[in-house]
Structures are given as C-alpha cells and as structure tokens.
gemmi code that builds the backbone of each chain (N, CA, C; Angstrom):
import gemmi

chains = {
    "A": [
        ("GLU", (154.839, 140.675, 246.138), (154.647, 140.821, 247.724), (153.716, 139.674, 248.292)),
        ("VAL", (154.371, 139.229, 249.291), (153.862, 138.065, 250.193), (152.408, 138.459, 250.746)),
        ("GLN", (151.412, 137.646, 250.394), (149.962, 138.177, 251.022), (149.298, 136.835, 251.622)),
        ("LEU", (149.123, 136.831, 252.761), (148.296, 135.716, 253.737), (146.960, 136.526, 254.091)),
        ("VAL", (145.816, 135.914, 253.530), (144.563, 136.317, 254.034), (143.674, 135.167, 254.375)),
        ("GLU", (143.451, 135.291, 255.896), (142.644, 134.255, 256.585), (141.310, 134.774, 256.534)),
        ("SER", (140.305, 133.471, 256.686), (138.981, 133.791, 256.547), (138.384, 132.498, 257.397)),
        ("GLY", (137.181, 132.779, 257.771), (136.372, 131.763, 258.186), (136.249, 131.779, 259.820)),
        ("GLY", (136.531, 132.872, 260.600), (136.287, 133.151, 261.856), (135.056, 133.656, 262.021)),
        ("GLY", (134.740, 133.500, 263.243), (133.284, 133.840, 263.632), (132.772, 133.398, 265.065)),
        ("LEU", (131.842, 133.621, 265.452), (130.945, 133.320, 266.671), (130.386, 131.636, 266.752)),
        ("VAL", (131.128, 131.099, 267.513), (130.391, 129.400, 267.448), (130.365, 129.092, 268.793)),
        ("GLN", (129.315, 128.332, 268.944), (129.003, 127.361, 270.325), (129.796, 126.452, 270.713)),
        ("PRO", (130.162, 126.318, 272.189), (131.080, 125.448, 272.360), (130.652, 123.889, 271.974)),
        ("GLY", (131.594, 123.129, 271.422), (131.348, 121.746, 271.109), (131.133, 121.889, 269.400)),
        ("ARG", (131.058, 122.811, 268.706), (130.614, 122.811, 267.524), (131.998, 123.064, 266.796)),
        ("SER", (131.875, 123.231, 265.395), (133.266, 123.073, 264.644), (133.254, 124.290, 263.575)),
        ("LEU", (134.624, 124.411, 262.934), (134.830, 126.017, 262.341), (135.742, 125.480, 261.490)),
        ("ARG", (135.750, 126.018, 260.316), (137.173, 125.875, 259.291), (137.514, 126.860, 258.813)),
        ("LEU", (138.978, 127.200, 259.146), (139.404, 128.435, 258.641), (140.446, 128.231, 257.424)),
        ("SER", (140.571, 129.311, 256.608), (141.159, 129.118, 255.457), (142.143, 130.167, 255.337)),
        ("CYS", (143.342, 130.110, 254.755), (144.378, 131.065, 254.448), (144.495, 130.936, 252.850)),
        ("ALA", (144.252, 132.412, 252.090), (144.889, 132.386, 250.819), (146.280, 133.014, 250.888)),
        ("ALA", (147.169, 132.263, 250.023), (148.475, 132.858, 250.040), (148.784, 133.260, 248.591)),
        ("SER", (149.805, 134.353, 248.597), (149.891, 134.895, 247.195), (151.450, 135.524, 247.152)),
        ("GLY", (152.104, 135.791, 246.388), (153.272, 136.465, 246.071), (154.490, 135.683, 246.398)),
        ("PHE", (154.563, 134.278, 246.604), (155.495, 133.359, 246.773), (155.155, 132.012, 246.181)),
        ("THR", (156.000, 131.008, 245.832), (155.769, 129.770, 245.395), (155.266, 128.875, 246.666)),
        ("PHE", (154.089, 128.787, 246.709), (153.229, 128.242, 247.935), (153.825, 126.922, 248.166)),
        ("ASP", (154.066, 125.927, 247.144), (154.434, 124.435, 247.307), (156.023, 124.468, 247.796)),
        ("ASP", (156.547, 125.518, 248.129), (157.947, 125.339, 248.320), (158.071, 125.640, 250.056)),
        ("TYR", (157.363, 125.948, 250.694), (157.359, 126.323, 252.069), (156.120, 125.727, 252.957)),
        ("ALA", (156.878, 125.249, 254.210), (155.788, 125.039, 255.282), (154.978, 126.139, 255.626)),
        ("MET", (153.589, 125.833, 256.213), (152.778, 126.796, 256.617), (152.490, 126.408, 257.990)),
        ("HIS", (151.920, 127.406, 258.904), (151.614, 127.475, 260.266), (150.473, 128.190, 260.652)),
        ("TRP", (149.723, 127.707, 261.523), (148.768, 128.411, 262.182), (149.461, 128.819, 263.513)),
        ("VAL", (149.199, 130.028, 263.973), (149.514, 130.635, 265.190), (148.347, 131.479, 265.903)),
        ("ARG", (147.940, 131.043, 267.052), (146.837, 131.984, 267.821), (147.277, 132.986, 268.968)),
        ("GLN", (146.231, 133.869, 269.085), (146.477, 134.791, 270.201), (145.229, 135.343, 271.002)),
        ("ALA", (145.115, 134.648, 272.144), (143.969, 135.070, 272.953), (143.803, 136.486, 273.239)),
        ("PRO", (142.927, 137.101, 273.534), (142.548, 138.658, 273.928), (143.396, 138.916, 275.021)),
        ("GLY", (144.568, 139.641, 274.469), (145.041, 140.265, 275.419), (146.264, 139.413, 276.185)),
        ("LYS", (146.550, 138.279, 275.198), (147.386, 137.126, 275.829), (148.596, 137.065, 274.906)),
        ("GLY", (149.545, 136.270, 274.930), (150.298, 135.729, 274.105), (150.469, 134.894, 272.998)),
        ("LEU", (151.289, 134.684, 272.198), (151.422, 133.923, 270.960), (151.287, 132.468, 271.444)),
        ("GLU", (150.415, 131.861, 270.566), (150.559, 130.305, 270.970), (150.718, 129.643, 269.359)),
        ("TRP", (151.795, 128.891, 269.354), (151.672, 128.013, 267.921), (150.776, 126.833, 267.825)),
        ("VAL", (149.984, 126.825, 266.856), (148.679, 125.745, 267.052), (149.227, 124.423, 265.921)),
        ("SER", (149.763, 124.865, 264.989), (149.739, 123.547, 264.239), (150.686, 123.947, 262.833)),
        ("GLY", (151.316, 123.154, 262.388), (152.278, 123.400, 261.444), (152.426, 122.175, 260.081)),
        ("ILE", (152.348, 122.553, 258.867), (152.324, 121.554, 257.828), (153.539, 121.744, 257.008)),
        ("SER", (154.288, 120.645, 256.430), (155.376, 121.072, 255.648), (154.862, 121.072, 254.391)),
        ("TRP", (155.782, 121.436, 253.228), (155.360, 121.888, 251.799), (154.867, 120.939, 251.232)),
        ("ASN", (155.095, 119.576, 251.480), (154.364, 118.394, 250.662), (153.256, 117.759, 251.689)),
        ("SER", (153.076, 117.971, 252.664), (151.994, 117.718, 253.796), (152.713, 116.306, 254.420)),
        ("GLY", (153.816, 116.102, 254.254), (154.555, 114.985, 254.810), (154.817, 115.111, 256.223)),
        ("SER", (155.006, 116.206, 256.703), (155.161, 116.390, 258.163), (154.057, 117.268, 258.808)),
        ("ILE", (153.518, 116.888, 259.720), (152.478, 117.740, 260.351), (152.548, 117.814, 261.843)),
        ("GLY", (152.651, 118.737, 262.646), (152.513, 118.751, 264.026), (151.378, 119.788, 264.602)),
        ("TYR", (151.023, 119.224, 265.935), (150.247, 120.104, 266.634), (150.569, 120.325, 268.221)),
        ("ALA", (149.998, 121.309, 268.659), (150.304, 121.882, 269.862), (149.469, 120.712, 270.797)),
        ("ASP", (149.897, 120.589, 271.869), (149.071, 119.589, 272.736), (147.536, 120.113, 273.091)),
        ("SER", (147.522, 121.205, 272.982), (146.285, 122.004, 273.460), (145.154, 121.804, 272.246)),
        ("VAL", (145.721, 121.340, 271.109), (144.602, 121.186, 269.995), (144.526, 119.727, 269.574)),
        ("LYS", (145.659, 118.806, 269.819), (145.876, 117.602, 269.319), (144.569, 116.652, 269.430)),
        ("GLY", (144.291, 116.242, 268.267), (142.917, 115.310, 268.390), (141.618, 115.893, 268.203)),
        ("ARG", (141.834, 117.569, 267.842), (140.472, 118.313, 267.751), (140.732, 118.986, 266.391)),
        ("PHE", (141.882, 119.285, 266.336), (142.248, 120.361, 265.023), (142.861, 119.400, 264.090)),
        ("THR", (142.719, 120.027, 262.793), (143.463, 119.170, 261.628), (143.600, 120.123, 260.836)),
        ("ILE", (145.247, 120.021, 260.301), (145.724, 121.151, 259.430), (145.749, 120.445, 257.907)),
        ("SER", (145.643, 121.412, 256.915), (145.751, 120.704, 255.642), (146.126, 121.785, 254.701)),
        ("ARG", (146.639, 121.436, 253.477), (146.685, 122.562, 252.438), (146.294, 121.982, 250.978)),
        ("ASP", (145.936, 122.863, 250.128), (145.972, 122.558, 248.786), (146.979, 123.291, 247.903)),
        ("ASN", (148.057, 122.691, 247.675), (148.846, 123.384, 246.674), (148.454, 124.098, 245.521)),
        ("ALA", (147.581, 123.365, 244.757), (147.045, 123.635, 243.636), (146.233, 125.207, 243.666)),
        ("LYS", (145.568, 125.192, 244.921), (144.648, 126.622, 245.396), (145.624, 127.418, 246.108)),
        ("ASN", (146.648, 127.163, 246.279), (147.668, 128.292, 247.208), (146.857, 128.368, 248.612)),
        ("SER", (146.518, 127.335, 249.118), (145.636, 127.684, 250.397), (145.904, 126.766, 251.622)),
        ("LEU", (145.753, 127.138, 252.617), (145.854, 126.512, 254.054), (144.794, 126.424, 254.897)),
        ("TYR", (144.522, 125.262, 255.445), (143.408, 125.210, 255.982), (143.474, 124.609, 257.477)),
        ("LEU", (142.491, 124.912, 258.325), (142.666, 124.509, 259.895), (141.130, 124.072, 260.022)),
        ("GLN", (140.788, 122.974, 260.323), (139.376, 122.183, 260.656), (139.541, 122.272, 261.980)),
        ("MET", (138.614, 123.018, 262.752), (138.637, 122.911, 264.225), (137.215, 122.136, 264.646)),
        ("ASN", (137.286, 121.248, 265.486), (136.410, 120.671, 265.936), (136.143, 120.394, 267.392)),
        ("SER", (135.089, 120.062, 267.979), (135.013, 119.990, 269.606), (135.812, 121.524, 270.240)),
        ("LEU", (135.170, 122.754, 269.667), (135.574, 123.823, 269.980), (135.364, 124.137, 271.537)),
        ("ARG", (136.551, 124.555, 272.320), (136.108, 125.004, 273.692), (136.221, 126.576, 273.682)),
        ("ALA", (135.851, 127.281, 274.944), (136.145, 128.691, 275.149), (137.496, 129.143, 274.989)),
        ("GLU", (138.363, 128.265, 275.643), (139.655, 128.437, 275.541), (140.378, 128.549, 274.278)),
        ("ASP", (139.612, 128.237, 272.993), (140.008, 128.047, 271.864), (139.891, 129.587, 271.410)),
        ("THR", (139.152, 130.453, 272.031), (138.738, 131.826, 271.325), (140.208, 132.502, 271.135)),
        ("ALA", (140.418, 133.222, 270.261), (141.541, 133.806, 269.859), (141.736, 134.330, 268.376)),
        ("LEU", (142.737, 135.337, 268.073), (142.857, 135.627, 266.917), (143.835, 134.494, 265.914)),
        ("TYR", (143.417, 134.037, 265.036), (143.950, 132.927, 264.460), (144.946, 133.478, 263.284)),
        ("TYR", (146.337, 133.455, 263.333), (146.962, 134.108, 262.173), (147.763, 132.850, 261.315)),
        ("CYS", (147.585, 133.175, 260.037), (148.179, 132.063, 259.228), (149.783, 132.677, 258.999)),
        ("ALA", (150.738, 131.828, 258.982), (152.150, 132.266, 258.983), (152.893, 131.340, 257.879)),
        ("LYS", (153.700, 132.058, 257.189), (154.525, 131.365, 256.348), (155.911, 130.824, 256.911)),
        ("GLY", (156.249, 129.509, 256.610), (157.618, 129.205, 257.037), (158.602, 129.727, 256.355)),
        ("GLY", (159.582, 130.095, 257.257), (160.787, 130.668, 256.610), (161.886, 129.964, 256.229)),
        ("SER", (163.058, 130.085, 255.950), (164.110, 129.155, 255.551), (164.347, 127.952, 256.472)),
        ("SER", (164.084, 128.305, 257.552), (164.111, 127.205, 258.592), (162.945, 127.045, 259.393)),
        ("THR", (162.788, 126.972, 260.600), (161.729, 126.597, 261.559), (161.332, 128.019, 262.177)),
        ("ASN", (160.989, 128.891, 261.299), (160.489, 130.221, 261.681), (159.163, 130.897, 260.917)),
        ("PHE", (158.862, 131.977, 261.376), (157.392, 132.549, 260.293), (157.934, 133.863, 259.835)),
        ("ASP", (158.445, 133.728, 258.770), (158.725, 135.081, 258.206), (157.469, 136.063, 257.576)),
        ("TYR", (156.538, 135.528, 257.141), (155.410, 136.450, 256.819), (154.117, 136.030, 257.599)),
        ("TRP", (153.300, 136.908, 258.017), (152.204, 136.828, 258.737), (151.158, 137.454, 258.005)),
        ("GLY", (149.736, 136.638, 258.269), (148.335, 137.385, 257.877), (148.039, 138.229, 259.032)),
        ("GLN", (146.781, 138.927, 258.821), (146.408, 139.709, 259.885), (145.334, 138.961, 260.914)),
        ("GLY", (145.013, 137.693, 260.431), (144.374, 136.935, 261.433), (142.863, 137.131, 261.417)),
        ("THR", (142.333, 136.200, 261.990), (140.755, 135.792, 261.647), (140.261, 135.391, 263.120)),
        ("LEU", (139.169, 136.074, 263.458), (138.710, 136.196, 265.226), (137.805, 135.049, 265.085)),
        ("VAL", (138.234, 134.045, 265.915), (137.303, 132.784, 266.504), (136.905, 133.183, 267.904)),
        ("THR", (135.597, 133.311, 267.962), (134.747, 133.439, 269.392), (133.999, 132.208, 269.817)),
        ("VAL", (134.316, 131.339, 270.840), (133.701, 130.477, 271.140), (132.877, 130.608, 272.398)),
        ("SER", (131.720, 130.581, 272.447), (130.903, 131.178, 273.432), (129.296, 130.685, 272.931)),
        ("SER", (128.653, 130.397, 274.061), (126.960, 130.165, 274.053), (126.200, 131.377, 274.033)),
    ],
    "B": [
        ("GLN", (154.797, 119.800, 276.008), (154.773, 121.376, 275.366), (154.785, 122.445, 276.496)),
        ("SER", (155.928, 122.766, 277.130), (155.814, 124.021, 277.918), (156.324, 125.240, 277.191)),
        ("ALA", (155.664, 126.323, 277.850), (156.021, 127.718, 277.283), (157.528, 128.037, 277.628)),
        ("LEU", (158.198, 128.549, 276.762), (159.440, 128.983, 277.219), (159.275, 130.408, 278.250)),
        ("THR", (160.541, 130.542, 279.045), (160.295, 131.434, 280.137), (161.008, 132.940, 279.587)),
        ("GLN", (159.964, 133.942, 279.734), (160.567, 135.112, 279.211), (160.122, 136.456, 280.496)),
        ("PRO", (161.060, 137.349, 280.789), (160.659, 138.115, 281.905), (159.519, 138.686, 281.248)),
        ("ARG", (158.666, 139.356, 282.235), (157.314, 139.856, 281.752), (157.338, 141.330, 281.031)),
        ("SER", (158.540, 141.831, 281.543), (158.770, 143.431, 281.092), (160.395, 143.686, 281.421)),
        ("VAL", (160.837, 144.650, 280.441), (162.215, 145.193, 280.554), (162.089, 146.695, 279.941)),
        ("SER", (162.856, 147.575, 280.382), (162.676, 148.768, 279.992), (164.221, 149.338, 280.007)),
        ("GLY", (164.123, 150.277, 279.120), (165.408, 151.162, 278.851), (165.331, 152.622, 278.429)),
        ("SER", (166.295, 153.441, 278.514), (166.269, 154.683, 277.981), (166.727, 154.860, 276.324)),
        ("PRO", (166.145, 155.788, 275.676), (166.592, 155.727, 274.456), (168.255, 155.804, 274.278)),
        ("GLY", (169.027, 155.084, 273.489), (170.344, 154.970, 273.311), (170.865, 153.738, 273.977)),
        ("GLN", (170.092, 153.251, 275.135), (170.613, 152.110, 276.003), (170.491, 151.092, 275.199)),
        ("SER", (170.894, 149.916, 275.720), (170.837, 148.652, 275.282), (170.037, 147.590, 276.363)),
        ("VAL", (169.232, 146.724, 275.866), (168.555, 146.026, 276.631), (168.620, 144.553, 276.324)),
        ("THR", (168.445, 143.496, 277.288), (168.495, 142.034, 276.709), (167.395, 141.385, 277.404)),
        ("ILE", (166.624, 140.553, 276.354), (165.542, 139.796, 276.824), (165.854, 138.382, 276.802)),
        ("SER", (165.912, 137.753, 277.860), (166.140, 136.201, 277.915), (164.825, 135.307, 277.652)),
        ("CYS", (165.183, 134.111, 277.181), (164.428, 132.982, 276.840), (164.939, 131.707, 277.270)),
        ("THR", (164.400, 131.262, 278.517), (164.896, 129.903, 278.868), (163.989, 128.726, 278.670)),
        ("GLY", (164.480, 127.975, 278.208), (163.721, 126.476, 277.925), (164.277, 125.348, 278.363)),
        ("THR", (164.620, 124.389, 277.637), (165.172, 123.020, 278.339), (166.054, 122.464, 276.922)),
        ("SER", (166.450, 121.671, 277.603), (167.298, 120.744, 276.603), (166.656, 120.045, 275.268)),
        ("SER", (165.298, 120.023, 275.480), (164.482, 119.545, 274.425), (164.017, 120.678, 273.407)),
        ("ASP", (164.217, 121.758, 273.735), (163.716, 122.768, 272.560), (165.137, 123.740, 272.514)),
        ("VAL", (165.095, 124.914, 273.245), (166.101, 125.906, 273.248), (167.590, 125.358, 273.019)),
        ("GLY", (167.761, 124.426, 273.939), (169.130, 123.873, 274.376), (169.316, 122.719, 273.107)),
        ("GLY", (168.385, 122.189, 272.507), (168.673, 121.050, 271.734), (168.782, 121.355, 270.246)),
        ("TYR", (168.376, 122.841, 269.883), (168.213, 122.839, 268.393), (168.766, 124.434, 268.370)),
        ("ASN", (169.532, 124.696, 267.301), (169.793, 126.166, 266.815), (168.403, 126.805, 266.273)),
        ("TYR", (167.555, 126.405, 266.516), (166.419, 127.169, 265.798), (165.233, 127.951, 266.848)),
        ("VAL", (166.001, 129.081, 267.143), (165.299, 129.943, 268.178), (165.230, 131.178, 267.353)),
        ("SER", (163.944, 131.849, 267.182), (163.366, 132.915, 266.393), (162.907, 134.016, 267.329)),
        ("TRP", (162.803, 135.123, 267.037), (162.438, 136.335, 267.873), (161.141, 137.116, 267.112)),
        ("TYR", (160.378, 137.449, 267.857), (159.041, 138.314, 267.048), (159.025, 139.693, 267.834)),
        ("GLN", (158.757, 140.534, 266.965), (158.074, 141.734, 267.698), (156.815, 141.965, 267.118)),
        ("GLN", (156.039, 142.539, 268.225), (154.535, 142.887, 267.812), (154.053, 144.065, 268.461)),
        ("HIS", (153.880, 145.030, 267.695), (153.131, 146.292, 268.194), (151.831, 146.022, 268.331)),
        ("PRO", (151.102, 146.861, 269.360), (149.687, 146.727, 269.631), (148.825, 146.996, 268.479)),
        ("GLY", (147.886, 145.722, 268.264), (147.095, 145.727, 267.021), (147.613, 145.170, 265.863)),
        ("LYS", (148.832, 144.919, 265.892), (149.458, 144.325, 264.475), (149.787, 142.951, 264.508)),
        ("ALA", (150.299, 142.597, 263.473), (150.688, 141.045, 263.364), (152.322, 140.996, 263.760)),
        ("PRO", (152.697, 140.175, 264.412), (154.032, 139.743, 264.830), (154.923, 139.930, 263.545)),
        ("LYS", (156.449, 140.257, 263.661), (157.376, 140.572, 262.701), (158.522, 139.653, 263.210)),
        ("LEU", (159.058, 139.100, 262.077), (160.118, 138.239, 262.463), (161.504, 139.229, 262.691)),
        ("MET", (162.022, 138.948, 263.718), (163.487, 139.840, 264.003), (164.495, 139.085, 263.744)),
        ("ILE", (164.520, 137.873, 264.179), (165.911, 136.948, 264.627), (165.425, 135.792, 264.145)),
        ("TYR", (166.182, 134.824, 263.347), (165.793, 133.701, 263.229), (167.271, 132.687, 263.260)),
        ("ASP", (167.110, 131.424, 263.490), (168.175, 130.636, 263.920), (169.275, 131.223, 264.935)),
        ("VAL", (168.978, 131.525, 265.952), (169.363, 131.925, 267.090), (169.934, 133.463, 266.735)),
        ("SER", (170.900, 133.769, 265.771), (171.395, 135.107, 265.577), (171.318, 135.543, 264.158)),
        ("LYS", (170.403, 135.055, 263.185), (170.315, 135.507, 261.958), (169.433, 136.522, 261.761)),
        ("ARG", (169.439, 137.547, 261.031), (168.558, 138.687, 260.933), (168.144, 138.814, 259.375)),
        ("PRO", (166.981, 138.744, 259.502), (166.452, 138.865, 258.040), (166.584, 140.214, 257.418)),
        ("SER", (166.470, 140.317, 256.055), (166.621, 141.492, 255.307), (165.749, 142.762, 256.167)),
        ("GLY", (166.425, 143.794, 256.207), (165.493, 144.936, 256.499), (165.317, 145.269, 258.184)),
        ("VAL", (165.859, 144.072, 258.966), (166.026, 144.420, 260.220), (167.116, 145.236, 260.552)),
        ("PRO", (167.151, 146.239, 261.419), (168.416, 146.958, 261.803), (169.434, 146.056, 262.560)),
        ("ASP", (170.713, 146.305, 262.323), (171.680, 145.502, 263.038), (171.769, 145.881, 264.503)),
        ("ARG", (170.858, 146.804, 265.106), (170.685, 146.649, 266.509), (170.005, 145.679, 267.156)),
        ("PHE", (169.595, 145.004, 266.356), (168.724, 143.721, 267.098), (169.771, 142.460, 266.675)),
        ("SER", (170.064, 141.676, 267.714), (171.292, 140.793, 267.869), (170.507, 139.381, 268.941)),
        ("GLY", (170.911, 138.308, 268.385), (170.523, 137.289, 269.142), (171.602, 136.159, 269.392)),
        ("SER", (171.489, 135.528, 270.629), (172.882, 134.500, 270.994), (171.819, 133.457, 271.860)),
        ("LYS", (172.881, 132.360, 272.153), (172.220, 131.583, 272.712), (173.242, 130.755, 273.731)),
        ("SER", (173.170, 130.353, 275.021), (174.023, 129.669, 275.771), (173.298, 128.494, 276.421)),
        ("GLY", (173.632, 127.254, 276.126), (172.777, 126.215, 276.825), (171.074, 126.463, 276.418)),
        ("ASN", (170.302, 126.445, 277.749), (168.863, 126.253, 277.415), (168.268, 127.589, 277.346)),
        ("THR", (169.270, 128.780, 277.410), (168.680, 130.045, 277.464), (169.225, 130.904, 276.014)),
        ("ALA", (168.094, 131.478, 275.241), (168.484, 132.190, 274.177), (168.417, 133.906, 274.827)),
        ("SER", (169.132, 134.723, 273.804), (168.823, 136.137, 274.187), (168.721, 137.127, 272.974)),
        ("LEU", (167.730, 137.950, 273.162), (167.782, 139.061, 272.241), (168.221, 140.284, 272.862)),
        ("THR", (169.310, 141.047, 272.198), (169.862, 142.357, 272.869), (169.206, 143.222, 271.657)),
        ("ILE", (169.145, 144.417, 272.039), (168.675, 145.613, 271.437), (169.384, 146.658, 271.810)),
        ("SER", (170.468, 147.433, 270.884), (171.302, 148.177, 271.290), (170.846, 149.557, 270.782)),
        ("GLY", (171.332, 150.658, 271.346), (170.614, 152.003, 270.398), (169.224, 152.179, 270.705)),
        ("LEU", (168.650, 151.739, 271.804), (167.080, 151.765, 272.061), (166.518, 153.028, 271.117)),
        ("GLN", (165.418, 152.864, 270.686), (164.823, 154.143, 269.916), (163.202, 153.682, 270.343)),
        ("ALA", (162.606, 154.918, 270.052), (161.017, 154.911, 270.661), (160.439, 153.952, 269.905)),
        ("GLU", (160.416, 153.800, 268.677), (159.762, 152.441, 267.954), (160.097, 151.373, 268.353)),
        ("ASP", (161.078, 151.037, 269.035), (161.309, 149.291, 269.661), (160.450, 149.190, 270.845)),
        ("GLU", (159.563, 150.050, 271.198), (158.627, 149.650, 272.519), (157.634, 148.827, 271.690)),
        ("ALA", (157.297, 147.647, 272.282), (156.551, 146.819, 271.671), (156.708, 145.432, 272.469)),
        ("ASP", (155.993, 144.359, 272.429), (156.195, 142.948, 272.775), (157.068, 142.212, 272.115)),
        ("TYR", (157.734, 141.722, 272.682), (158.937, 140.525, 272.073), (158.394, 139.119, 272.511)),
        ("TYR", (158.512, 138.310, 271.559), (158.481, 136.617, 271.727), (159.424, 136.080, 271.294)),
        ("CYS", (159.938, 135.057, 271.936), (160.873, 133.882, 271.456), (160.008, 132.703, 271.049)),
        ("CYS", (160.574, 132.068, 270.166), (160.013, 130.698, 269.693), (161.280, 129.799, 269.316)),
        ("SER", (160.883, 128.519, 269.976), (161.826, 127.277, 269.477), (161.426, 126.104, 269.254)),
        ("TYR", (161.839, 125.648, 268.042), (161.706, 124.294, 267.521), (161.651, 123.260, 269.012)),
        ("ALA", (160.767, 122.206, 268.737), (160.694, 121.592, 270.099), (160.807, 119.970, 269.450)),
        ("GLY", (161.257, 119.721, 268.328), (161.267, 118.339, 267.873), (159.797, 117.884, 267.352)),
        ("SER", (159.890, 116.649, 266.717), (158.680, 116.107, 266.123), (157.742, 116.997, 265.422)),
        ("TYR", (158.081, 118.124, 264.970), (157.531, 119.142, 263.868), (156.542, 119.812, 264.763)),
        ("THR", (157.096, 120.194, 266.094), (156.111, 121.075, 266.948), (157.006, 122.342, 267.479)),
        ("LEU", (156.468, 123.596, 267.787), (157.166, 124.596, 268.047), (156.603, 125.250, 269.325)),
        ("GLY", (157.300, 125.999, 270.081), (156.635, 126.845, 271.215), (157.133, 128.127, 271.355)),
        ("PHE", (156.154, 128.955, 272.005), (156.725, 130.253, 272.137), (156.744, 130.735, 273.881)),
        ("GLY", (157.538, 131.540, 273.938), (157.651, 132.093, 275.346), (156.420, 133.020, 275.495)),
        ("GLY", (156.508, 133.339, 276.847), (155.120, 134.032, 277.115), (155.096, 135.540, 276.825)),
        ("GLY", (156.147, 136.056, 276.395), (156.328, 137.342, 275.808), (156.756, 138.340, 276.804)),
        ("THR", (157.472, 139.355, 276.232), (158.166, 140.439, 276.987), (157.790, 141.910, 276.494)),
        ("LYS", (157.270, 142.482, 277.352), (156.700, 144.062, 277.160), (158.099, 144.895, 277.094)),
        ("LEU", (158.560, 145.692, 276.158), (159.669, 146.446, 276.219), (159.133, 147.768, 276.389)),
        ("THR", (159.485, 148.623, 277.267), (159.066, 149.923, 277.635), (160.428, 150.759, 277.367)),
        ("VAL", (160.238, 151.520, 276.487), (161.191, 152.658, 276.027), (160.996, 153.912, 277.100)),
        ("LEU", (162.058, 154.065, 278.063), (161.606, 155.305, 279.007), (161.475, 156.764, 278.405)),
    ],
}
model = gemmi.Model(1)
for chain_id, residues in chains.items():
    chain = gemmi.Chain(chain_id)
    for i, (resn, *xyz) in enumerate(residues, 1):
        res = gemmi.Residue()
        res.name, res.seqid = resn, gemmi.SeqId(i, " ")
        for name, pos in zip(("N", "CA", "C"), xyz):
            atom = gemmi.Atom()
            atom.name, atom.element = name, gemmi.Element(name[0])
            atom.pos, atom.b_iso = gemmi.Position(*pos), 0.0
            res.add_atom(atom)
        chain.add_residue(res)
    model.add_chain(chain)
structure = gemmi.Structure()
structure.add_model(model)
structure.setup_entities()
C-alpha cells in the first residue's frame, strides 16, 4: 500500500524558513517523480514544485521560484521542500504527491499545515 | 503560469450527466495530452480520476470520462450519484517541468 506521510509544518514568522519532509513507502521510490502541491484555507489546489526520479529535472511555480528548493533522498525514500523567506500567502496545507505514469499525481499524503504569521 | 479556467460551480440531478470544462492555452492544455482531473471531498486529499486527457486509473468508475478539443479539456460524469458531490480540479503540464491547476469546480448533486 502506497503511503506518503508529510511532516515539518507549523507556525512560522514571515521571512523565516521551514523544511517539509515526506516519507514514502509501498512503492519503488526512485522509479517515480514526486511533487509538492498546496492548498490555502478555503482555496483551490496550487502545484508548488516537482522533481524527477533522479533529480535531473526540477520545476517550480513562479510564486515560489527562488525561495523554495525541492530535493529528494532516494536512499531514505524521502522528499523535501526547503522554504525560505516565507510570506503570509504561503500559508497552506502542503501535500506530497507521487508522480503517476506520466504527468499526474496518483497518490497523495494527508498534508502538513504551514501557517506564516507574526 | 496562469491558472486554468474552470466554472466555479455546476449541478445536476441523480442519474443525469454533467460536464466540467477546463480552458487553458496552447502552452498548456492545447500543447500537451497531459491533462488530469482530481476529485476532492471536504477535508480529504484529492483523488486522481482521469489522466492523459482520457485515461481512467484502476478503480475509477467508467461514469467518469475525459476529452480535449483545442485549448479546452472536459470532464464528463454520467449517471450522477450523490457521492459524486465534491470539488473537481483539472491540471495540465505547461512545459519546462511545470504544471498548473484550474481554480476548481464545485459539483452539487441536487
């Protein structure tokens, strides 16, 4: 059974940093791309960042480019999101999602909540 | 990166069919056959319903179908059931290893 468990969320002041983690199990982690998708309270889904199986391809939404860094450790079956210079508008539930057979998200975690506020 | 355009809400009675549109540009929806659709019930994580425009993952009822014409993709749900009431999001590849979602459509089953 595929499981994705996010951690690292919390309350942080504007301008500070936070690192999210996603522990994956139930599939061959290094065979698949992985993504972060966020959802602000009461709002829609927003793709944040994605990374290919071997970290050779990485993409970011314009809203986070230059502030967020995605990475993965295939030996630890883990995905990460380093978030710097956080803003109030980054407040959201952050989902870890497994890339499917092509460019889609076939499994999702339950999310970790990030709140940026002074 | 602009959000794809979806209607804010659609509705239908049990047994009827509804179609949700997702309009982008030639740089996303129109340029790639990589449109996917997600169902999200309140308080739950999204669920993949359609990928690669019209393919259905295992376990998704064949009442759900997808299509694309030009820069607009569509999700059709036939034989509406009460449990189909949810938010639906389209997503498209937009090149350079980036993706974008639509704003979401709330489906109400009357």
